[in-house]
C-alpha positions in Angstrom: 38.5 -12.1 -9.5 35.9 -9.6 -8.4 35.3 -9.0 -4.7 32.0 -9.4 -3.0 31.4 -5.7 -3.0 31.3 -5.9 -6.9 28.5 -8.5 -6.8 25.1 -6.9 -7.2 22.8 -7.9 -4.3 19.1 -8.5 -4.7 16.9 -6.0 -2.8 15.9 -7.5 0.5 12.2 -7.9 1.0 10.7 -8.2 4.4 7.4 -9.5 5.8 5.1 -7.2 7.6 2.3 -8.3 9.9 -1.3 -8.2 8.7 -2.0 -5.4 11.3 0.9 -3.3 9.9 -0.5 -3.8 6.3 -4.0 -2.8 7.5 -2.6 0.3 9.0 -0.7 1.2 5.9 -3.7 0.9 3.6 -6.4 2.0 6.0 -9.0 -0.7 5.5 -10.6 -3.1 7.9 -9.6 -6.7 8.2 -12.8 -8.0 6.6 -12.3 -5.6 3.6 -8.7 -6.7 3.2 -9.8 -10.4 3.2 -12.5 -9.6 0.6 -9.9 -7.8 -1.6 -7.5 -10.8 -1.2 -10.2 -13.3 -2.2 -11.2 -11.1 -5.2 -7.5 -11.0 -6.4 -7.5 -7.2 -5.9 -4.8 -7.3 -3.2 -1.5 -9.2 -2.9 -1.7 -12.7 -1.4 -0.5 -12.9 2.2 2.1 -15.3 3.4 1.1 -17.7 6.2 3.6 -18.9 8.7 1.9 -21.2 11.1 -1.1 -19.3 12.5 0.4 -15.9 11.6 -0.3 -13.9 8.4 2.2 -11.5 6.8 2.5 -9.6 3.6 5.6 -9.0 1.4 6.4 -5.3 2.1 7.6 -4.9 -1.5 4.4 -6.4 -3.0 2.2 -4.2 -0.8 4.2 -1.1 -1.7 4.0 -2.0 -5.4 0.2 -2.5 -5.1 -0.2 0.8 -3.3 1.8 2.6 -6.0 -0.3 0.9 -8.8 -3.5 2.2 -7.1 -2.1 5.7 -6.8 -1.0 5.6 -10.5 -4.4 4.4 -11.6 -6.0 7.3 -9.7 -3.7 9.8 -11.4 -4.5 8.3 -14.8 -8.3 8.4 -14.2 -7.9 12.1 -13.2 -5.9 12.8 -16.4 -8.7 11.3 -18.6 -11.5 13.5 -17.2 
């Protein structure tokens, strides 16, 4: 019977605060809310009155934006 160390573990995601997310992407709170409403940014997670983002989803979103920028530059 395999031991626990042989069992693959899912990557752990963590929640980051709205303020932390804003500092990572460099936009204002109102711009972030507009992008969320337009579906252009990952949906936040509400816990009570607090708002968080999945760190993994936010990092993926940033990577997609950077990749799109590179692709647009390659097509020029």
